[in-house]
Residue, then its C-alpha position, 0 to 999 in steps of 0.5 A: m449137055a447145059q443149054y449154055d456154056v456158063d451160068l453167069f457172064v460179067i463184063g467188068g472185073g470191078s467192085g460190083g462185077v467181082r462181088a456178084a461173081r464171087i457170091a454167084a459162084g459160091y451158090g454154085a454157078r458157072v460164072m466167068v469174068a471179062e476184064e479188058y483192062r486191069m481187075g479192081g475196076t476204077c476204085v482200086i486202079r485209078g479212083c478212090v484207093p490210089k487217090k486216098l494214098f495220095v491224100i494221105g501223103s499230102h497230110v504230111h506236110d501239115e503235120i510237120a508244120d504243126a509239129a513246132g507247136f507241139g515241141w518238134s524241131i525237124g529239119q529239112v526235109s524233101f519230098d520225091w513225087a516219083t517215089l510216091v508214084a512207083n509205091k503207089d503202083k506197087e500197092i496197086a498192083r497187089l490189089e490187083r492180083a488179090y482181086t484176080t485171086n479172089v474170083e478164081k478162088s471162088g470157082a469163077t473164071v477170069v478172062k483178059t479180054r473184051a467181051v461185046l453182046e451179040d444178042a440177050h445170051t451171046l458174048r463175043l470175046a475180042t479173041g474171036e471166042k463166042v461164049t453163052a450164058k444164062y444170065i449176064l451182068i453189065a458192070t462196066g463202070g464209068a469214065p472221066n467226061h471232058g464235057p464241051i469240047v474246047p480249043g486245046i482239049e488235047h492238052v488237058i488231063s483226067s484223074n486217070e492220068a494224074f496218077h502217072l504224071k512224070e513229075l509233080p506240076k508247079r502250077i495246075v489249073i483244075q476245072g470242076g467243083g465236084y469231089i474229084a476236082l477238090e480232092f485233087a486239089g488238095i493233093f497237088a497243093g499238099y505236095g506244094s502245087d499251086v493250085t486254081v480251081i475253075y467252076r462254072g456254078d455259084n460254088i463247089l460242091r453242088g448238091f451238098d448242104d450249103d454250110v458244107r459248101k461254104h465252110v469247105r471253099a473257106e478252109m480251101e482258100k486258107r490254105g492257099i487254093t485259089i478258087i474261081t466260080g461263075c466261069t469255064v475254061a474257054k481255050i488251053d494254049k500250050h507253049g513248049r512246056d507251059f499252058t495258058t488257060h483262057l477262062s470265059s471271064g476273059s482272063s487267062i492263067a499260066s500253068d504246068q498241067v490242066m486238069f478237068a474233073i468235071g463229071r463221069h459217064p457210064n461205059v455203055a458204048n460199043l458193048g453191043l447193048e442196042t443188039a440185045g435190046v438192053a434199054i439206055n436211060p434218057a435221064n442220064g445215059g446210063v443202062q436203064v435197071d429197075g429196083w432189082s438192077k435188072t435191065s429192059v431185058d429180063n436175063i441181062y442185069a447192071v450194076g454199079d457206075v454203068t447205070h449212073r445211079t449212085n456212083l459209089t463202091p460200097v453201092a456198087i458192091r451191094e448192087g452186085h451182092a444183092f443181084a447175086d442173092t436174088v438170081f443165084g440165091k433164090r433170096p430177093v434182096e433190093v438195095d436200099h439207095a436212101t441214106i447213103p453216107t458219103a465222104v469227100f477226101s478234100q482238105p479239109e475232109v467232108g462226111t455226110v449222111g441223110l438230107t441236106e438243110e435244103e432237102a428237109r425243108a423241101q420234104f418236112s414242115h418244121v425243120d430244127i438245125y443244130k450247127t456249131d464250127f469251132r477251132p479243133i483242139k489240135a489247132t489251139m497248140s499248132g496255131r493252124d487257122t482252121r475250124v471244124l463244122m458240125k450240123l444235124v437237120v432233125d424233123g421238128t416234129s417227130d424229133r427224128v434226125l434227117g442228116c448229119h454233115i461234118v467238115g473236119d479232120s477224120a469227117a468220114e471215119t466219125i460219119q460212118a458210124v453216125a449213119i448207122a444211127v441215122k438209117m436206124k431212125a435215131t432221134k435227137a433225143d438219142f444223140d443227147a442221151t448219149i454221153a459225150l466221149h471227151p475230148t474229141a471233135a465228134e462229142e459236139l454230135v451229143t452235146m448240140r442242145t440248143p437249135t441255132a435255127r427253126h423253119v416252119r414251112q407255112a401251109a399253102e393258102 
């Protein structure tokens, strides 16, 4: 008789948990996955997938406007928000079914309920059933964080609710300067909303390269999005169906919706982690793990946003796969969290990989910068006032490309390919030796010959 009911119990049916379950089951493990909401997790249900669908739809407005420059005469057009939401819901339901089916096809069992740890090997389901497991994987993800409670916080929506609004707001105030806030700013503006972004810092996209931050802000403002930095929302008043957002600067803004996108927190509450002895990382509030995703308890692991390491779906998937390979495949795999490509589906789009200029100058004594911003070929005919930014950060000593930053159409698609070269430690000479593909925006990456800046850090005396 087996000592445990299952070899692996996964709490959370998101991208990381599902990948771990499928790979572990493929190695012959008896696996159970508990998901209390919907299979697919943040990314599939209320994150990157529906958001990207909304982004794609919001581009149509620009495409129609740009068409005249290419000879098209397009008559009166209309947009229906309810149709967009309904069609998005159908696609998300399809993906959820696919996630469930793929887990079950792998041989794992899915239970649609909450699971709480009673000790290091025992879980109690919301149904009252107890399950024992040799290994436990925590993959419960994260949730929007509204930050400090302000008067009127009950009127605020998060990105979760934004996907299910009954109607498109004519005016919306969004607090936050990170990728979620900016992506929704572009979405709502693209569909015709009057958008105001409020951010406490000196500029949006904290943590990104400074040139990227400046370029994105300038382009968003050209599109009519108001960006107010250096202040926060102090209070929200409701008047019938309208809201008045009072800012710390003393000014106020009227709108139909107020959205907060100021960060996310790991879903660690009420899971029984303390009971089982699982430690929380005091620095970030996530489950504390080592390089192998192991927690403070030997048989309990955690992957994805619940660890608050790098909150990206492909990272969670890689961590879940590596966990299953290590524990059940007897093939130790440690995830390399360096040089992870990142995209922001703002408008304009951002694609970045490797070090920012500031990070490189702090780590390397000699840093060369290659930078260009230019009008894309489409804009020469459409007449749109927009520019593309491309930037390479290079180690001036070894010639290795340390970082690449792109702002413009298809930046994310381009950076995925560039990330391979950066990961392989390609040099600027390797980029220069690559023949350009003309006419493309990306050809600039292999035709920038002269540094726009050279930085040499003086040695301390």
